[in-house]
C-alpha positions as CSV (number, residue, x, y, z in Angstrom):
1,X,30.3,102.2,64.5
2,X,31.1,100.8,67.9
3,X,28.8,99.3,70.5
4,X,29.4,99.1,74.3
5,X,27.1,97.1,76.5
6,X,26.7,97.1,80.2
7,X,24.1,95.7,82.6
8,X,22.9,97.1,85.9
9,X,21.0,96.0,89.0
10,X,18.6,98.8,88.7
11,X,17.1,100.5,85.7
12,X,17.3,103.8,87.6
13,X,21.1,103.9,87.2
14,X,21.3,104.3,83.4
15,X,18.0,106.1,83.3
16,X,19.2,108.7,85.8
17,X,22.5,109.1,84.0
18,X,20.9,109.9,80.7
19,X,18.2,112.1,82.2
20,X,20.9,114.2,84.0
21,X,22.6,114.7,80.7
22,X,19.3,115.9,79.2
23,X,18.8,118.3,82.2
24,X,22.4,119.6,81.6
25,X,21.6,120.3,77.9
26,X,24.1,117.6,76.8
27,X,21.6,115.1,75.5
28,X,18.0,114.6,74.3
29,X,15.6,111.7,74.3
30,X,14.9,111.0,70.6
31,X,13.2,107.7,70.6
32,X,11.1,105.3,72.6
33,X,10.2,101.7,71.6
34,X,7.4,99.6,73.2
35,X,6.0,102.4,75.3
36,X,2.3,103.4,75.3
37,X,3.1,106.9,74.2
38,X,5.3,108.5,71.6
39,X,8.6,109.9,72.9
40,X,7.4,113.6,72.8
41,X,4.5,112.8,75.1
42,X,6.4,110.7,77.7
43,X,6.9,112.2,81.1
44,X,9.6,111.0,83.5
45,X,7.0,109.2,85.5
46,X,5.8,107.4,82.3
47,X,9.3,106.2,81.7
48,X,9.8,104.9,85.3
49,X,6.3,103.3,85.4
50,X,6.9,101.3,82.2
51,X,10.2,100.0,83.2
52,X,8.9,99.2,86.7
53,X,5.9,97.3,85.2
54,X,8.3,95.1,83.2
55,X,10.8,94.6,86.0
56,X,8.0,93.6,88.5
57,X,7.4,90.5,86.4
58,X,10.5,89.0,87.8
59,X,11.9,90.6,91.0
60,X,14.4,87.8,91.5
61,X,16.6,89.0,88.7
62,X,19.7,90.8,90.0
63,X,20.5,92.8,86.8
64,X,17.3,93.9,85.2
65,X,18.6,96.6,82.8
66,X,20.9,97.1,79.9
67,X,22.8,100.3,79.0
68,X,24.1,100.3,75.4
69,X,26.0,103.1,73.7
70,X,26.5,103.3,69.9
71,X,29.3,105.5,68.7
72,X,29.8,106.7,65.2
73,X,32.6,108.2,63.1
74,X,33.3,111.9,63.3
75,X,32.4,112.2,59.6
76,X,29.1,110.4,59.8
77,X,26.2,112.8,59.1
78,X,23.2,111.6,61.3
79,X,20.0,113.3,62.0
80,X,17.7,112.1,64.8
81,X,15.5,110.0,62.5
82,X,18.5,108.1,61.1
83,X,19.9,107.6,64.5
84,X,16.6,106.1,65.6
85,X,16.5,103.7,62.7
86,X,20.0,102.5,63.4
87,X,19.3,102.1,67.1
88,X,16.1,100.2,66.3
89,X,17.8,97.8,63.9
90,X,20.6,97.2,66.3
91,X,18.2,96.2,69.1
92,X,16.1,94.1,66.8
93,X,19.1,92.1,65.7
94,X,20.3,91.8,69.3
95,X,17.9,90.0,71.7
96,X,16.0,93.2,72.5
97,X,13.4,93.3,69.8
98,X,10.2,93.7,71.9
99,X,11.8,95.3,75.0
100,X,10.8,98.8,76.3
101,X,13.7,101.0,75.4
102,X,14.6,104.7,75.4
103,X,17.1,106.3,72.9
104,X,19.2,109.3,73.9
105,X,21.3,111.3,71.6
106,X,24.4,112.8,73.4
107,X,26.2,116.0,72.4
108,X,29.1,115.9,74.9
109,X,31.9,114.5,72.7
110,X,33.3,115.3,69.3
111,X,31.8,112.3,67.6
112,X,28.0,111.5,67.3
113,X,26.8,108.8,69.6
114,X,23.7,107.6,71.4
115,X,22.7,105.7,74.5
116,X,19.9,103.1,74.8
117,X,18.3,102.2,78.1
118,X,16.4,98.9,78.1
119,X,15.1,96.3,80.5
120,X,16.3,92.7,80.4
121,X,13.0,91.4,81.7
122,X,10.8,90.0,78.9
123,X,7.0,90.0,78.7
124,X,6.8,86.5,80.0
125,X,9.0,87.3,83.0
126,X,12.1,85.6,81.7
127,X,15.4,87.3,81.6
128,X,17.6,88.1,78.6
129,X,21.0,86.6,79.4
130,X,23.8,88.4,77.6
131,X,26.5,85.9,76.8
132,X,29.9,86.3,75.2
133,X,28.3,85.2,71.9
134,X,26.1,88.2,72.0
135,X,29.1,90.5,72.3
136,X,30.6,88.8,69.2
137,X,27.3,89.1,67.4
138,X,27.2,92.8,68.3
139,X,30.5,93.4,66.4
140,X,29.0,91.7,63.4
141,X,25.8,93.7,63.6
142,X,27.8,96.9,63.7
143,X,29.6,95.9,60.5
144,X,26.2,95.2,58.9
145,X,24.7,98.5,59.9
146,X,27.8,100.4,58.7
147,X,27.2,98.9,55.3
148,X,23.4,99.4,55.2
149,X,23.5,103.0,56.5
150,X,26.8,104.0,54.7
151,X,28.6,104.7,58.0
152,X,32.3,105.2,58.5
153,X,33.9,101.8,59.2
154,X,35.4,101.5,62.7
155,X,38.4,99.2,62.6
156,X,39.0,99.4,66.4
157,X,36.1,97.0,67.1
158,X,37.2,94.1,64.9
159,X,37.8,90.8,66.7
160,X,41.5,90.9,65.5
161,X,42.0,94.3,67.2
162,X,40.3,93.1,70.4
163,X,42.5,90.1,70.6
164,X,45.6,92.2,70.0
165,X,44.7,94.5,72.9
166,X,43.4,91.8,75.3
167,X,45.1,92.1,78.6
168,X,47.5,89.3,79.4
169,X,48.7,90.5,82.8
170,X,49.0,94.1,83.8
171,X,52.1,94.9,85.7
172,X,53.7,98.1,87.1
173,X,54.9,100.2,84.2
174,X,58.7,101.0,84.2
175,X,59.7,103.9,82.1
176,X,62.4,103.0,79.6
177,X,61.2,99.4,79.1
178,X,60.1,98.5,75.5
179,X,56.5,98.6,74.3
180,X,55.6,101.2,76.8
181,X,52.2,102.1,75.3
182,X,51.1,98.5,75.3
183,X,52.0,98.2,79.0
184,X,50.0,101.3,79.8
185,X,47.1,99.9,77.7
186,X,47.2,96.7,79.7
187,X,46.8,98.8,82.9
188,X,43.9,100.8,81.5
189,X,42.1,97.7,80.3
190,X,42.6,96.2,83.8
191,X,41.2,99.2,85.6
192,X,38.9,101.4,83.6
193,X,35.8,99.2,83.3
194,X,36.6,96.7,86.1
195,X,37.0,98.9,89.2
196,X,34.4,101.2,90.8
197,X,35.6,104.8,91.4
198,X,33.7,108.0,91.6
199,X,36.3,110.7,91.0
200,X,39.5,111.4,89.1
201,X,41.4,111.2,92.4
202,X,40.1,107.7,93.2
203,X,40.8,106.6,89.6
204,X,44.4,107.8,89.9
205,X,44.8,106.1,93.2
206,X,44.4,102.8,91.4
207,X,46.5,103.8,88.4
208,X,49.4,104.8,90.7
209,X,49.5,101.2,91.8
210,X,50.9,100.6,88.3
211,X,53.0,103.8,88.0
212,X,50.5,105.5,85.7
213,X,48.4,108.7,86.2
214,X,45.6,110.4,84.3
215,X,46.0,114.2,83.7
216,X,43.1,116.5,82.8
217,X,45.3,119.6,82.7
218,X,45.8,122.5,85.1
219,X,43.1,125.0,85.9
220,X,42.1,127.1,82.8
221,X,44.6,125.2,80.6
222,X,43.6,124.4,77.0
223,X,43.5,120.7,77.8
224,X,41.0,121.3,80.6
225,X,38.9,123.6,78.5
226,X,38.4,121.1,75.7
227,X,37.8,118.2,78.1
228,X,40.9,116.4,77.1
229,X,42.8,113.7,78.9
230,X,46.4,112.4,78.9
231,X,48.0,109.5,80.6
232,X,51.5,109.7,82.0
233,X,54.0,107.1,83.2
234,X,55.4,107.8,86.7
235,X,59.0,107.3,87.8
236,X,60.1,105.8,91.2
237,X,59.5,109.2,92.9
238,X,55.9,109.4,91.6
239,X,56.8,112.2,89.1
240,X,55.5,112.2,85.5
241,X,58.1,111.2,83.0
242,X,58.2,110.8,79.2
243,X,55.8,111.8,76.5
244,X,52.1,112.0,77.5
245,X,49.7,109.5,75.8
246,X,46.4,110.8,74.5
247,X,43.3,109.0,75.8
248,X,41.9,108.7,72.3
249,X,45.0,106.9,71.1
250,X,44.1,103.7,73.0
251,X,41.7,101.1,71.6
252,X,39.7,101.3,74.8
253,X,39.2,105.1,74.4
254,X,39.4,105.8,78.2
255,X,38.4,109.5,77.6
256,X,37.2,111.9,80.3
257,X,33.7,111.6,79.0
258,X,33.8,107.8,79.5
259,X,35.3,108.1,83.0
260,X,32.7,110.7,84.0
261,X,30.0,108.2,83.0
262,X,31.7,105.6,85.1
263,X,31.8,107.9,88.1
264,X,28.0,108.2,88.1
265,X,27.4,104.4,87.6
266,X,29.9,103.6,90.4
267,X,28.1,105.7,93.0
268,X,25.6,103.0,93.7
269,X,27.4,99.9,92.3
270,X,30.2,100.1,94.9
271,X,28.1,100.7,97.9
272,X,27.9,97.0,98.7
273,X,31.7,97.0,99.0
274,X,31.8,99.8,101.6
275,X,30.7,97.6,104.5
276,X,33.2,94.9,103.8
277,X,36.0,97.5,103.6
278,X,35.0,99.3,106.8
279,X,34.7,95.9,108.6
280,X,38.2,94.8,107.5
281,X,39.8,98.1,108.5
282,X,38.1,98.1,111.9
283,X,39.2,94.5,112.5
284,X,42.8,95.3,111.6
285,X,42.8,98.1,114.2
286,X,41.1,96.1,117.0
287,X,42.9,94.6,120.0
288,X,46.6,95.4,120.4
289,X,47.5,98.8,118.9
290,X,49.2,98.0,115.6
291,X,52.3,99.7,114.1
292,X,51.9,101.4,110.7
293,X,53.7,98.7,108.7
294,X,52.0,95.7,110.3
295,X,48.6,97.4,109.9
296,X,49.0,97.9,106.1
297,X,50.5,94.4,105.8
298,X,47.3,93.0,107.5
299,X,45.2,94.8,105.0
300,X,47.3,93.7,102.1
301,X,46.6,90.1,103.1
302,X,42.9,90.9,102.8
303,X,43.4,92.2,99.3
304,X,43.4,95.9,100.3
305,X,46.0,98.4,99.2
306,X,46.6,101.6,101.1
307,X,47.7,104.6,99.0
308,X,48.9,107.9,100.6
309,X,49.0,110.9,98.4
310,X,49.5,114.6,98.6
311,X,49.0,115.7,95.0
312,X,48.6,119.4,95.2
313,X,50.4,122.2,97.0
314,X,48.9,123.0,100.4
315,X,46.3,120.2,99.8
316,X,45.3,118.0,102.7
317,X,47.0,114.6,102.9
318,X,44.7,112.0,101.3
319,X,44.4,108.3,102.1
320,X,42.8,105.8,99.7
321,X,41.8,102.2,100.2
322,X,41.7,100.0,97.1
323,X,39.8,96.7,97.7
324,X,41.1,94.4,94.9
325,X,38.6,91.7,95.9
326,X,35.5,93.8,95.3
327,X,37.4,96.0,92.8
328,X,36.4,99.2,94.4
329,X,38.3,102.3,95.8
330,X,37.2,104.7,98.5
331,X,38.9,107.8,99.8
332,X,39.2,107.9,103.6
333,X,37.1,111.0,103.6
334,X,34.3,109.0,101.8
335,X,34.5,106.2,104.3
336,X,34.1,108.6,107.3
337,X,36.0,110.3,110.0
338,X,37.3,107.1,111.7
339,X,39.2,106.2,108.5
340,X,40.9,109.5,107.8
341,X,44.7,109.7,107.7
342,X,44.7,111.6,111.0
343,X,42.4,109.1,112.8
344,X,44.5,106.1,111.6
345,X,47.7,107.8,112.7
346,X,46.3,108.4,116.1
347,X,45.4,104.7,116.4
348,X,49.0,103.6,115.5
349,X,51.8,103.4,118.0
350,X,53.1,106.8,119.2
351,X,56.6,106.2,117.6
352,X,54.9,105.3,114.3
353,X,52.8,108.5,114.4
354,X,56.0,110.5,114.9
355,X,57.6,108.9,111.9
356,X,54.6,109.6,109.7
357,X,54.2,113.2,110.8
358,X,57.6,113.7,109.2
359,X,56.6,112.2,105.8
360,X,57.7,114.7,103.1
361,X,55.0,116.5,101.2
362,X,55.8,114.8,97.9
363,X,53.6,112.0,96.5
364,X,54.2,108.7,98.4
365,X,52.6,105.2,98.3
366,X,52.7,103.7,101.8
367,X,51.9,100.2,100.4
368,X,55.4,99.8,99.0
């Protein structure tokens, strides 16, 4: 059994994610604690109203919700009633005993797992502050519940394993260097949960900064049909090289399902970063018309990397902006017309535009 905890500025983010899964037939709401009605009688409005009532007790709190996932072993046999009891015991032993909470069973992966949506605002208006000690306690609670409910032990969540895979300092991966998988693992631990991205292309824009790329398979391939994901190391030309590494083989489990969940959560979480990024780009292009190299160097000083990519045959050239200060990535298309590759080229010096019109079609990073 493995637990993952995240907090959000709005209860609507995790609630919407889980309800969308229900609408898609990939999940069901199997439990509700501290609601006025039983789960089978709750309407969507009932759920929203209950969470709103509790959140309104302290509107100064920036993060008023918790989204917790509990994953079990593939061999664990769990009906909804048993899942509910496990989720309830977990929340009682964590500081969520009397909190309104909804339990969703998901069916979109090969192993049984559930999600819990809860508010961090207590009945007296105070906030539940999740500290590092609670994360350590969560690991111990998982071990206890494994024993009590005869669950398959999950070694990947032990403190020893977590210490072993703790990121020391992620660097660009160089194919041929020793301990390659550990280097890729450091990159994934640096990026997966700490940057905001809303698509596989944006995710890969960050990974390419480290000479790594995620691959979901070609259209109609077996890998794509089963929802699999591999990670590849890139050589100096941006081409995949060496043996692919299966997502499930990393302690972090950066699978496609996990990334897709992150896509949804990032949609609103990164919006505060958009204005800063647009402002910095506008400022870098103001005044004297810059040349291409000076423009990207100015952005680099502000913590923004510029990635140019043409990943598919006959696909439109794509420009990505990675803001390492706010840990968010936006495609130029997402930012708007003034920030597209064509618009930026037009605002650079004529001789620089000519040079970049001749950029070969292969994958290229313009930030060096």
